[in-house]
KEROZA-407847 format. One record per residue: residue number from 1; residue in one letter; x, y, z of N, C-alpha, C, O in turn. Coordinates in Angstrom, 3 decimals. Each point is the difference from the previous one (the first is absolute). Layout:
NUM, A, X, Y, Z, X, Y, Z, X, Y, Z, X, Y, Z
...
END
This chain:
1, M, 134.010, 183.020, 110.208, 1.376, 0.289, 0.334, 0.060, 1.082, 1.081, 0.856, -0.041, 0.884
2, K, -1.769, 1.004, -0.965, -0.018, 1.065, 1.004, -0.343, -0.553, 1.372, 0.527, 0.460, 1.013
3, T, -1.414, -1.449, -0.982, -0.363, -0.575, 1.298, 1.170, -0.755, 0.614, 0.154, -0.010, 1.221
4, I, 0.667, -0.619, -2.043, 1.170, -0.714, 0.510, 0.993, 0.983, 0.606, 0.517, -0.232, 1.092
5, I, -0.255, 1.306, -1.783, 0.929, 1.011, 0.504, -0.554, 0.633, 1.275, 0.752, 0.268, 0.938
6, F, -2.049, -0.031, -0.900, -0.623, 0.544, 1.205, 0.134, -0.973, 1.168, 0.318, 0.408, 1.117
7, F, -0.558, -1.691, -1.372, 0.096, -1.018, 1.047, 1.435, -0.116, 0.520, 0.207, -0.102, 1.209
8, I, 0.765, 0.116, -2.086, 1.404, -0.072, 0.411, 0.377, 1.232, 0.810, 0.721, -0.108, 0.992
9, T, -1.198, 1.271, -1.400, 0.283, 1.231, 0.740, -0.575, -0.063, 1.406, 0.655, 0.409, 0.959
10, I, -1.874, -0.919, -0.829, -0.624, -0.133, 1.311, 0.805, -0.963, 0.876, 0.242, 0.286, 1.172
11, L, 0.172, -1.418, -1.730, 0.771, -0.975, 0.771, 1.332, 0.564, 0.467, 0.396, -0.196, 1.149
12, L, 0.288, 0.889, -2.032, 1.286, 0.577, 0.383, -0.162, 1.087, 1.048, 0.824, 0.111, 0.907
13, S, -1.872, 0.688, -1.017, -0.199, 1.041, 1.006, -0.334, -0.612, 1.356, 0.406, 0.535, 1.032
14, L, -1.138, -1.647, -1.016, -0.279, -0.677, 1.263, 1.266, -0.601, 0.593, 0.211, 0.053, 1.212
15, A, 0.623, -0.621, -2.061, 1.239, -0.602, 0.490, 0.949, 1.055, 0.549, 0.669, -0.233, 1.006
16, L, -0.606, 1.371, -1.646, 0.916, 1.038, 0.446, -0.525, 0.766, 1.205, 0.776, 0.627, 0.722
17, S, -2.086, -0.673, -0.497, -0.555, 0.752, 1.122, -0.002, -0.802, 1.297, -0.459, 0.502, 1.026
18, A, 0.955, -1.725, -1.047, 0.023, -0.837, 1.201, 1.180, 0.385, 0.873, 0.975, -0.744, 0.099
19, Q, -1.062, 1.901, 0.532, 1.061, 0.475, 0.868, -0.608, 0.478, 1.292, -1.209, 0.212, 0.091
20, D, 2.057, -0.041, 0.917, -0.480, 0.385, 1.318, 0.117, 1.489, 0.249, 0.237, 0.408, 1.137
21, T, -0.389, 0.398, -2.134, 0.066, 1.441, 0.192, -1.319, 0.611, -0.416, -0.731, -0.553, -0.822
22, I, 0.444, 1.692, 1.398, -1.245, 0.699, -0.268, 0.356, 1.294, -0.719, 0.863, 0.734, 0.481
23, P, -1.493, -0.424, -1.616, 0.348, 1.236, -0.693, -0.365, 1.226, 0.829, -1.089, 0.081, 0.569
24, G, 1.998, 0.853, -0.513, -0.233, 1.226, 0.762, -0.643, 1.070, -0.849, -0.098, -0.162, -1.216
25, P, -0.345, 1.258, 1.822, -0.689, 1.051, -0.737, 0.911, 0.731, -0.977, -0.478, 0.514, -1.011
26, S, 1.771, -0.454, 1.285, 0.894, 0.746, -0.885, 0.783, -0.929, -0.919, 1.038, 0.388, -0.537
27, G, -1.525, -1.607, 0.353, 0.671, -0.937, -0.883, 0.998, -0.870, 0.728, 0.465, -0.992, -0.563
28, G, -0.118, 1.326, 1.796, 0.913, -0.824, 0.778, -0.727, -1.225, 0.524, -1.210, -0.142, -0.177
29, K, 1.956, -0.737, 0.822, -0.622, -1.205, 0.547, 0.274, -0.071, 1.486, 1.094, 0.321, 0.463
30, Y, -2.109, -0.749, 0.282, 0.120, -0.157, 1.437, 0.329, -1.447, 0.318, -0.341, -0.901, -0.766
31, R, 0.990, 0.678, 1.872, 0.235, -1.348, 0.497, -1.286, -0.519, 0.634, -0.962, 0.743, 0.192
32, S, 0.967, -2.010, 0.123, -1.156, -0.586, 0.669, -0.192, 0.646, 1.362, 0.969, 0.268, 0.710
33, A, -2.210, -0.022, -0.352, -0.315, 0.617, 1.283, -0.028, -1.062, 1.085, -0.299, -1.162, -0.276
34, V, 0.609, 1.550, 1.511, -0.067, -0.912, 1.129, -1.250, 0.346, 0.791, -0.214, 1.156, 0.364
35, I, -0.620, -2.174, -0.099, -1.252, 0.214, 0.719, -0.091, -0.993, 1.146, 0.763, -0.964, 0.046
36, K, -1.685, 1.188, 0.876, -0.246, -0.916, 1.108, -1.099, -0.968, -0.416, -0.984, 0.402, -0.620
37, S, 1.151, -1.673, 0.959, -1.052, -0.979, -0.276, -0.855, -0.171, 1.245, 0.190, 0.693, 0.999
38, D, -1.134, -1.623, -1.070, -0.910, -0.218, 1.118, 0.709, -0.524, 1.247, -0.406, 0.306, 1.122
39, D, 1.462, -1.092, -1.316, 0.695, -0.563, 1.150, 1.182, 0.866, 0.440, 0.928, -0.497, 0.638
40, N, -0.958, 1.785, -0.974, 0.996, 1.003, 0.404, 1.419, -0.293, -0.480, 0.959, 0.469, 0.614
41, S, -0.802, -1.230, -1.692, 1.321, -0.172, -0.575, 0.106, 0.877, -1.245, -0.997, 0.277, -0.667
42, L, 2.189, 0.143, 0.375, 0.199, 0.868, -1.159, -0.113, -0.805, -1.282, 0.504, -1.120, -0.091
43, M, -1.172, 1.704, -0.902, -0.118, -0.643, -1.306, 0.297, 1.037, -1.065, -0.321, 1.176, 0.170
44, T, 0.930, -1.600, -1.266, 0.228, 0.916, -1.104, -1.262, 0.090, -0.834, -0.969, -0.718, 0.247
45, F, 0.980, 1.596, -1.230, -1.176, 0.269, -0.817, -0.498, -1.250, -0.717, -1.207, -0.173, -0.167
46, D, 2.112, -0.696, -0.257, -0.419, -1.169, -0.755, -0.335, -1.189, 0.899, -0.224, -1.100, -0.507
47, G, 0.184, 1.290, 1.829, -0.436, -1.041, 0.902, 1.103, -0.860, 0.569, -0.289, -0.891, 0.798
48, V, 1.543, 1.109, -1.167, 1.106, -0.780, 0.535, 0.406, 0.610, 1.335, 0.155, 1.216, 0.107
49, R, 0.015, -2.047, 0.898, 0.352, 0.509, 1.328, 1.377, 0.648, -0.034, 0.949, -0.536, -0.572
50, A, -0.867, 1.699, 1.199, 1.258, 0.735, 0.029, 1.034, -0.716, 0.852, 1.199, 0.213, -0.179
51, T, -1.640, -1.061, 1.106, 0.940, -0.713, 0.858, 0.612, -1.216, -0.690, 0.878, -0.645, 0.573
52, S, -1.316, 0.316, -1.782, 0.522, -1.181, -0.685, 1.267, 0.296, -0.794, 0.588, -0.918, -0.571
53, H, -0.162, 2.148, 0.522, 1.240, 0.411, -0.669, 0.005, -0.334, -1.487, 1.029, -0.397, -0.545
54, V, -2.164, 0.555, -0.103, -0.076, -0.211, -1.438, 0.233, 1.344, -0.668, -0.741, 0.956, 0.228
55, S, 1.769, -0.892, -1.049, 0.299, 1.272, -0.650, -0.931, 0.221, -1.192, -0.555, -0.940, -0.570
56, D, 0.408, 2.192, 0.223, -0.835, 0.351, -1.164, 0.586, -0.590, -1.274, -0.735, -0.322, -0.934
57, K, 2.043, 0.182, 0.892, 0.678, -0.532, -1.186, -0.438, -1.442, -0.272, -0.243, -0.365, -1.151
58, L, 0.140, -0.453, 2.196, -0.428, -1.386, -0.178, -1.433, -0.079, -0.500, -0.309, -0.780, -0.901
59, V, -0.554, 1.582, 1.485, -1.405, -0.014, -0.404, -0.147, 0.504, -1.435, -0.783, -0.549, -0.775
60, R, 1.520, 1.573, 0.429, -0.067, 0.553, -1.355, 0.483, -1.022, -1.030, -0.604, -0.139, -1.064
61, K, 1.688, -0.576, 1.371, 0.511, -1.001, -0.944, -0.963, -1.187, -0.114, -0.182, -0.543, -1.090
62, R, -0.434, 0.136, 2.203, -0.991, -1.071, -0.067, -1.178, 0.423, -0.869, -0.486, -0.781, -0.818
63, N, 0.030, 2.016, 0.997, -1.121, 0.494, -0.802, 0.375, 0.132, -1.467, -0.841, -0.227, -0.870
64, T, 2.079, 0.585, 0.578, 0.457, 0.064, -1.389, -0.031, -1.385, -0.632, -0.459, -0.156, -1.132
65, G, 0.945, -0.852, 1.858, -0.055, -1.370, -0.499, -1.419, -0.475, -0.216, -0.293, -0.694, -0.974
66, M, -0.595, 1.072, 1.892, -1.405, -0.359, -0.132, -0.599, 0.644, -1.261, -0.724, -0.649, -0.754
67, G, 1.031, 1.906, 0.544, -0.511, 0.697, -1.183, 0.537, -0.589, -1.289, -0.734, -0.143, -0.978
68, M, 2.039, -0.205, 0.976, 0.586, -0.618, -1.197, -0.654, -1.340, -0.297, -0.271, -0.311, -1.159
69, T, 0.017, -0.479, 2.182, -0.613, -1.310, -0.194, -1.411, 0.137, -0.547, -0.375, -0.700, -0.940
70, I, -0.397, 1.587, 1.515, -1.382, 0.199, -0.464, -0.023, 0.551, -1.421, -0.804, -0.438, -0.823
71, A, 1.679, 1.393, 0.531, 0.061, 0.554, -1.354, 0.426, -1.065, -1.012, -0.555, -0.072, -1.097
72, G, 1.531, -0.748, 1.462, 0.454, -1.060, -0.900, -1.080, -1.032, -0.269, -0.179, -0.431, -1.139
73, L, -0.535, 0.035, 2.170, -1.083, -0.969, -0.201, -1.121, 0.596, -0.843, -0.616, -0.699, -0.805
74, S, 0.353, 1.978, 0.989, -1.033, 0.663, -0.814, 0.435, 0.083, -1.460, -0.802, -0.235, -0.904
75, L, 2.074, 0.571, 0.674, 0.505, 0.026, -1.378, -0.084, -1.380, -0.642, -0.349, -0.122, -1.174
76, F, 0.667, -0.911, 1.939, -0.085, -1.362, -0.522, -1.434, -0.340, -0.391, -0.236, -0.602, -1.048
77, T, -0.713, 0.985, 1.885, -1.413, -0.270, -0.286, -0.458, 0.738, -1.255, -0.659, -0.579, -0.863
78, V, 1.011, 1.852, 0.769, -0.398, 0.787, -1.179, 0.658, -0.554, -1.258, -0.648, -0.104, -1.041
79, G, 1.929, -0.251, 1.126, 0.698, -0.576, -1.150, -0.630, -1.296, -0.459, -0.148, -0.232, -1.200
80, T, -0.225, -0.618, 2.150, -0.646, -1.266, -0.341, -1.357, 0.236, -0.651, -0.356, -0.676, -0.965
81, I, -0.393, 1.624, 1.485, -1.303, 0.320, -0.591, 0.172, 0.545, -1.418, -0.762, -0.356, -0.899
82, L, 1.754, 1.214, 0.699, 0.229, 0.544, -1.346, 0.388, -1.092, -0.992, -0.457, 0.005, -1.143
83, I, 1.295, -0.934, 1.577, 0.396, -1.087, -0.887, -1.203, -0.884, -0.335, -0.179, -0.407, -1.148
84, A, -0.639, 0.116, 2.154, -1.130, -0.900, -0.203, -1.087, 0.611, -0.890, -0.684, -0.717, -0.729
85, T, 0.530, 2.028, 0.791, -1.082, 0.631, -0.768, 0.453, 0.588, -1.337, -0.832, 0.459, -0.782
86, A, 2.128, -0.468, 0.514, 0.483, 0.572, -1.267, -0.337, -0.940, -1.159, 0.304, -1.192, 0.062
87, P, -0.929, 1.718, -1.115, -0.346, -0.863, -1.134, 1.234, -0.301, -0.866, 0.895, 0.831, -0.152
88, W, -0.880, -2.029, -0.400, 1.073, -0.394, -0.913, -0.498, 0.203, -1.421, -1.099, -0.439, -0.338
89, Q, 1.888, 1.094, -0.494, -0.394, 0.297, -1.375, 0.798, -0.890, -0.960, 1.231, 0.001, 0.035
90, P, -1.918, -0.752, -0.880, 0.731, -0.868, -0.935, 0.533, 0.805, -1.197, -0.646, 0.938, -0.467
91, H, 1.808, -1.314, -0.007, 0.604, 0.588, -1.205, 0.332, -1.153, -0.944, 0.750, -0.914, 0.343
92, Y, -1.328, 0.985, -1.538, 0.177, -1.073, -0.968, 1.088, 0.388, -0.998, 0.006, 1.108, -0.536
93, S, 0.897, -2.027, 0.303, 1.048, 0.254, -0.994, -0.478, -0.525, -1.354, -0.911, -0.825, -0.061
94, P, 1.516, 1.295, -1.006, -0.419, -0.491, -1.324, 0.338, -1.472, -0.216, -0.474, -0.605, -0.961
95, Y, 1.286, 0.021, 1.842, 0.397, -1.394, -0.173, -0.873, -0.961, 0.804, 0.259, -1.204, 0.025
96, G, -1.283, 1.730, 0.627, -0.948, -0.850, 0.705, 0.262, -0.148, 1.493, -0.769, -0.675, 0.685
97, S, 1.818, 1.277, -0.163, 0.254, -0.108, 1.437, -0.726, 1.128, 0.739, -0.289, 1.052, -0.569
98, V, 0.007, -1.296, 1.839, -0.715, 0.961, 0.825, 0.867, 0.336, 1.208, 0.533, -0.893, 0.659
99, S, -0.398, 2.175, -0.376, 0.680, 0.432, 1.225, -0.963, 0.911, 0.766, -0.843, 0.675, -0.591
100, Y, 0.985, -0.672, 1.892, -0.893, 0.781, 0.848, 0.794, 1.083, 0.720, 1.144, -0.210, 0.401
101, S, -1.767, 1.358, -0.246, 0.604, 1.075, 0.786, -1.080, 0.573, 0.920, -1.197, -0.109, -0.266
102, T, 1.654, 0.712, 1.338, -0.946, 0.538, 0.975, -0.057, 1.519, -0.105, 0.760, 0.614, -0.749
103, T, -1.649, -0.035, 1.491, -0.167, 1.448, 0.015, 1.016, 0.622, 0.966, 0.641, -0.722, 0.763
104, P, -0.489, 2.039, -0.786, 0.925, 0.648, 0.945, -0.352, -0.264, 1.471, 0.894, -0.016, 0.846
105, A, -2.166, -0.189, -0.529, -0.376, -0.295, 1.378, 0.622, -1.318, 0.459, 0.432, -0.117, 1.147
106, G, -0.385, -0.865, -2.030, 0.633, -1.275, 0.335, 1.490, 0.146, 0.203, 0.580, -0.648, 0.872
107, I, 0.039, 1.490, -1.665, 1.452, 0.231, 0.136, 0.294, 0.695, 1.326, 0.966, -0.346, 0.681
108, V, -1.792, 1.321, -0.311, 0.182, 0.686, 1.287, -0.182, -1.003, 1.137, 0.735, 0.043, 0.986
109, G, -1.706, -0.941, -1.115, -0.211, -1.022, 1.020, 1.197, -0.916, 0.158, 0.381, -0.349, 1.118
110, V, 0.219, -0.043, -2.248, 1.189, -0.852, 0.048, 1.165, 0.744, 0.649, 0.784, -0.613, 0.724
111, L, -0.652, 1.903, -0.962, 1.082, 0.779, 0.600, -0.238, 0.262, 1.488, 0.954, 0.196, 0.754
112, M, -2.214, -0.191, -0.330, -0.305, 0.266, 1.410, 0.360, -1.175, 0.901, 0.296, 0.203, 1.177
113, I, -0.314, -1.415, -1.696, 0.259, -1.182, 0.828, 1.421, 0.008, 0.570, 0.138, -0.144, 1.214
114, P, 0.924, 0.301, -2.006, 1.343, 0.013, 0.602, 0.226, 1.193, 0.924, 0.701, -0.113, 1.006
115, V, -1.292, 1.249, -1.346, 0.134, 1.171, 0.873, -0.662, -0.278, 1.347, 0.536, 0.359, 1.048
116, S, -1.694, -0.995, -1.082, -0.702, -0.293, 1.249, 0.788, -0.981, 0.855, 0.042, 0.140, 1.222
117, I, 0.582, -1.126, -1.847, 0.815, -0.945, 0.758, 1.215, 0.711, 0.587, 0.409, -0.281, 1.126
118, G, 0.170, 1.209, -1.903, 1.147, 0.761, 0.475, -0.325, 0.963, 1.124, 0.908, 0.441, 0.705
119, V, -2.164, -0.102, -0.516, -0.407, 0.878, 1.100, -0.509, -0.821, 1.187, 0.240, 0.361, 1.152
120, T, -0.941, -1.464, -1.432, -0.610, -0.793, 1.065, 1.036, -0.709, 0.866, -0.090, 0.045, 1.227
121, I, 1.065, -0.692, -1.843, 0.962, -0.796, 0.768, 0.837, 0.869, 0.935, 0.089, -0.327, 1.184
122, P, 0.536, 1.427, -1.651, 0.731, 0.834, 0.960, -0.916, 0.621, 1.054, 0.401, 0.160, 1.153
123, G, -1.619, 0.189, -1.539, -0.939, 0.563, 0.964, -0.340, -0.985, 1.103, -0.076, 0.376, 1.169
124, A, -0.128, -1.640, -1.532, -0.312, -1.017, 1.003, 1.192, -0.247, 0.921, -0.169, -0.209, 1.201
125, V, 1.376, 0.235, -1.769, 1.199, -0.195, 0.821, 0.165, 1.160, 0.982, 0.266, -0.217, 1.182
126, I, -0.424, 1.439, -1.670, 0.126, 1.177, 0.872, -1.087, -0.017, 1.074, 0.273, 0.275, 1.168
127, W, -1.483, -0.591, -1.559, -1.120, -0.060, 0.935, 0.288, -1.015, 1.111, -0.150, 0.313, 1.181
128, G, 0.557, -1.514, -1.556, 0.283, -1.038, 0.987, 1.177, 0.326, 0.897, -0.052, -0.241, 1.206
129, R, 1.113, 0.786, -1.781, 1.198, 0.316, 0.779, -0.299, 1.057, 1.061, 0.365, -0.164, 1.164
130, Y, -1.019, 1.235, -1.563, -0.239, 1.083, 0.958, -1.158, -0.298, 0.947, -0.045, 0.547, 1.102
131, A, -0.886, -1.398, -1.504, -1.039, -0.435, 0.937, 0.630, -0.831, 1.116, -0.390, 0.113, 1.162
132, A, 1.371, -0.954, -1.523, 0.702, -0.785, 1.020, 0.807, 0.904, 0.927, 0.051, -0.238, 1.207
133, K, 0.575, 1.265, -1.758, 0.762, 0.939, 0.838, -0.924, 0.767, 0.942, 0.366, 0.273, 1.144
134, I, -1.560, 0.075, -1.617, -0.958, 0.704, 0.853, -0.488, -0.924, 1.111, -0.103, 0.420, 1.153
135, R, -0.200, -1.686, -1.491, -0.414, -0.950, 1.034, 1.096, -0.198, 1.038, -0.284, -0.098, 1.194
136, K, 1.533, 0.040, -1.642, 1.127, -0.160, 0.919, 0.125, 1.214, 0.911, 0.284, -0.145, 1.189
137, A, -0.492, 1.334, -1.733, 0.102, 1.217, 0.804, -1.154, 0.127, 0.981, 0.153, 0.631, 1.047
138, Q, -1.304, -1.216, -1.361, -1.170, 0.098, 0.866, 0.007, -1.051, 1.109, -0.786, 0.094, 0.942
139, R, 1.659, -1.084, -1.043, 0.076, -1.034, 1.027, 0.386, 0.601, 1.339, 0.873, 0.865, 0.061
140, P, -1.511, -1.311, 1.011, 0.394, 0.523, 1.311, 1.409, -0.449, 0.357, 0.416, -1.119, -0.303
141, R, 0.293, 2.008, 0.944, 1.403, -0.285, 0.312, 0.167, -0.556, 1.363, 1.122, -0.292, 0.415
END
């Protein structure tokens, strides 16, 4: 159970850290730096050309969608693995019937599946929408 919580914590921290800011020394955040590339055109820190008019907001939202999608797919994978590996325990009634129940790991796996779908689908939509907006902004005019 501790490994599951650790894995979820790692995934969420990766999803939340997908931003275009750099942590500053005093806890503040810096914007992306502008540098010169080999062909003497301006480029931002993340490699997007400054002349393409792509705002940091679009890139940040695309990265958020990407992080949500990856986190959701990872949760789905972990949930499926937990369900598949959880042992079923038989319970016999005095009347001869048998019922089966699973361990708490199986229950957590079953609960992770809808949560993962609820994170993956909006993440994929956000990722696709803002990737298209970035491509549109990068098109030569």
